C-alpha positions in Angstrom: -152.3 71.3 71.9 -154.5 68.8 70.2 -154.4 68.0 66.5 -157.7 69.7 65.1 -156.5 68.5 61.3 -159.9 66.6 61.1 -162.1 69.8 62.1 -163.5 71.1 59.0 -163.6 75.0 58.6 -166.7 77.2 58.5 -165.8 80.5 57.4 -167.9 79.7 54.3 -170.9 79.9 56.3 -170.5 83.6 56.4 -170.1 84.0 52.5 -172.9 86.6 52.6 -170.0 88.9 53.0 -167.8 90.6 55.6 -170.2 93.9 56.0 -172.4 93.9 59.3 -175.3 95.9 59.6 -176.1 98.3 62.3 -177.0 95.7 64.8 -173.4 94.2 64.6 -174.9 90.9 62.8 -173.7 89.6 59.5 -176.1 89.7 56.5 -176.0 85.7 56.6 -176.8 84.4 60.0 -178.6 81.5 61.8 -180.7 81.5 65.0 -177.9 80.2 67.0 -174.7 81.6 65.1 -172.1 79.8 63.0 -170.8 77.8 66.2 -174.5 76.8 67.0 -174.0 72.9 67.0 -170.8 70.5 66.4 -171.4 67.6 64.0 -169.0 64.6 64.0 -168.8 61.7 61.6 -167.2 58.2 62.4 -166.3 55.6 59.9 -165.0 52.1 60.7 -165.0 48.4 59.6 -166.9 46.3 61.0 -165.7 43.3 59.2 -162.6 43.7 60.9 -161.2 42.0 64.1 -161.6 43.7 67.3 -161.0 43.2 70.9 -163.8 40.9 72.0 -163.3 42.0 75.6 -163.6 45.9 75.1 -165.8 45.4 71.7 -163.6 48.2 70.7 -163.3 49.1 67.0 -161.0 51.1 65.2 -162.7 54.3 64.4 -161.8 57.4 62.8 -163.6 60.6 62.8 -164.3 64.1 61.6 -166.0 67.2 62.6 -167.3 70.4 62.2 -169.2 73.3 63.6 -172.6 73.4 62.4 -175.0 76.9 62.3 -178.1 75.0 63.5 -179.8 73.3 66.3 -181.5 70.6 64.3 -180.6 68.5 61.5 -181.9 66.2 58.7 -179.4 63.7 57.6 -178.9 62.3 54.1 -176.5 59.6 53.3 -175.5 57.7 50.0 -172.6 55.4 49.2 -170.6 58.5 48.5 -171.6 61.4 50.8 -173.1 62.1 54.0 -175.1 65.4 54.0 -176.5 67.4 57.0 -179.2 69.7 56.4 -179.7 72.5 59.3 -182.6 75.0 59.8 -181.8 78.5 59.7 -182.4 82.2 58.6 -180.8 84.7 56.2 -180.9 88.4 56.7 -181.6 90.8 53.6 -180.8 94.3 53.1 -183.5 96.3 55.0 -183.8 94.2 57.9 -186.1 91.4 56.7 -185.5 87.7 57.3 -186.3 84.4 55.3 -186.0 80.9 56.1 -183.3 79.0 55.1 -181.5 75.7 55.2 -177.7 75.2 55.6 -175.9 71.9 54.0 -172.6 70.6 55.0 -171.5 67.6 52.9 -168.9 65.1 53.8 -167.1 62.8 51.2 -166.8 59.1 52.3 -163.6 57.3 51.7 -163.4 53.9 50.1 -160.3 53.0 52.0 -162.0 53.8 55.2 -160.3 56.5 56.3 -161.9 59.4 58.1 -164.7 61.4 56.1 -163.3 64.5 54.6 -165.3 68.0 54.3 -166.6 68.0 50.6 -168.7 71.4 50.7 -171.4 73.6 52.2 -174.3 75.2 50.6 -177.8 76.8 51.6 -181.2 77.0 49.9 -184.3 79.0 50.8 -186.9 77.2 53.0 -186.8 74.1 54.9 -186.6 70.5 54.2 -189.4 68.2 54.9 -186.6 65.1 56.0 -183.8 63.2 54.3 -186.2 62.0 51.5 -186.3 65.6 50.2 -182.9 65.3 49.4 -180.6 63.4 46.8 -177.3 63.3 45.3 -177.0 62.3 41.8 -174.0 62.5 39.1 -172.2 65.4 41.2 -175.3 67.1 41.8 -177.2 67.8 45.1 -180.9 68.3 44.6 -183.2 69.3 47.7 -186.7 70.1 47.8 -187.9 72.8 50.5 -190.7 74.9 51.5 -190.8 78.4 52.5 -193.4 78.7 55.2 -196.2 81.4 55.3 -195.2 84.1 57.0 -197.0 86.7 59.3 -196.7 90.2 60.6 -198.2 92.7 62.8 -199.3 94.9 60.1 -200.7 98.6 60.8 -204.2 98.9 61.1 -207.1 100.9 62.3 -209.7 97.9 62.6 -210.8 97.0 65.6 -209.1 93.2 66.5 -208.8 91.1 69.4 -205.3 90.4 68.1 -204.4 94.1 68.2 -201.6 94.6 70.7 -202.2 96.9 73.5 -199.2 99.3 72.8 -199.5 99.4 69.0 -202.3 99.8 66.4 -201.5 96.7 64.2 -203.3 93.6 63.4 -201.7 90.1 62.6 -202.1 89.6 59.0 -200.3 86.8 56.7 -197.9 88.8 54.4 -196.8 86.0 52.1 -198.0 82.5 51.3 -196.0 79.5 51.8 -194.5 77.7 48.4 -192.0 75.4 47.7 -189.2 74.8 45.2 -186.6 72.5 43.9 -183.0 73.5 43.8 -180.0 71.9 42.2 -176.6 72.4 43.2 -173.4 71.2 41.9 -170.7 69.9 44.1 -167.0 71.4 43.6 -165.1 69.9 40.8 -162.9 67.0 41.6 -159.4 68.4 43.0 -160.9 71.5 44.7 -159.8 71.9 48.0 -161.9 70.5 50.7 -161.9 73.6 52.6 -163.0 75.8 50.0 -165.7 74.1 48.2 -169.1 76.0 48.0 -172.0 74.3 46.1 -173.4 76.3 43.4 -176.7 76.7 42.7 -177.6 75.5 39.0 -181.4 75.6 38.7 -184.4 76.5 40.7 -187.8 75.6 40.1 -190.0 78.0 42.0 -193.5 78.4 43.3 -194.5 74.6 43.6 -197.9 74.4 45.4 -198.4 77.9 46.5 -200.5 78.3 49.8 -199.2 74.5 50.5 -196.3 72.7 52.1 -194.2 69.7 50.8 -195.6 66.7 52.6 -193.4 64.0 50.6 -190.5 63.7 48.2 -188.7 61.1 46.4 -185.8 61.1 43.8 -185.4 58.4 41.3 -182.4 58.9 38.8 -183.3 62.1 36.9 -187.1 62.1 38.1 -188.2 64.1 41.2 -191.5 63.4 42.7 -193.0 66.1 44.9 -196.3 66.0 46.8 -197.9 69.4 48.4 -200.8 69.6 50.9 -202.8 72.3 52.4 -205.2 71.7 55.4 -208.5 73.4 54.5 -211.0 74.2 57.6 -214.6 73.2 56.4 -217.3 75.5 58.1 
């Protein structure tokens, strides 16, 4: 068979536990499952000589399955971090928005990137500027969007379903947070590293969503916005 040594393990994405609910789904899950997508990263030296006829480069690759069909990518000189949207299932059957992270460690010698750690945070990131790596910590700003549900009601409504007596209502407002996570300590096995949440600053811009974020050293600047309909 082929050498799979560069394929990063994904078992930690099921860190919510081995227990499954009555539907047979793990407590931590994404819309398409752990094997939803496959991400590859490549490294090569653009200053090295190459075959001018084929324009080939000596590339090295690493890859991992990723539990999301969409991703934003943050990169620094030391790490590459992919962020994908998913969902987290809670006891009782409720779901919440969640972003999953996969971090690669970049090698100074040009060898293939290695798996550094995985992690997750509530809500969704806006773009790559909502993420930052600083002195061994990963900082990310996310928004949990407002949730709607069909709530039982006796009021007449054009939104009422023909087969149930319910009305669509907003059951939670949008809100944002700043999450600080720590990468695994140096020397930790690359296949057992999970980012640990150190600090969460909650309820930023309740009823609003993040529209811009920037990190500068030990400071974060976050802009939230809500569109208001004027009668």
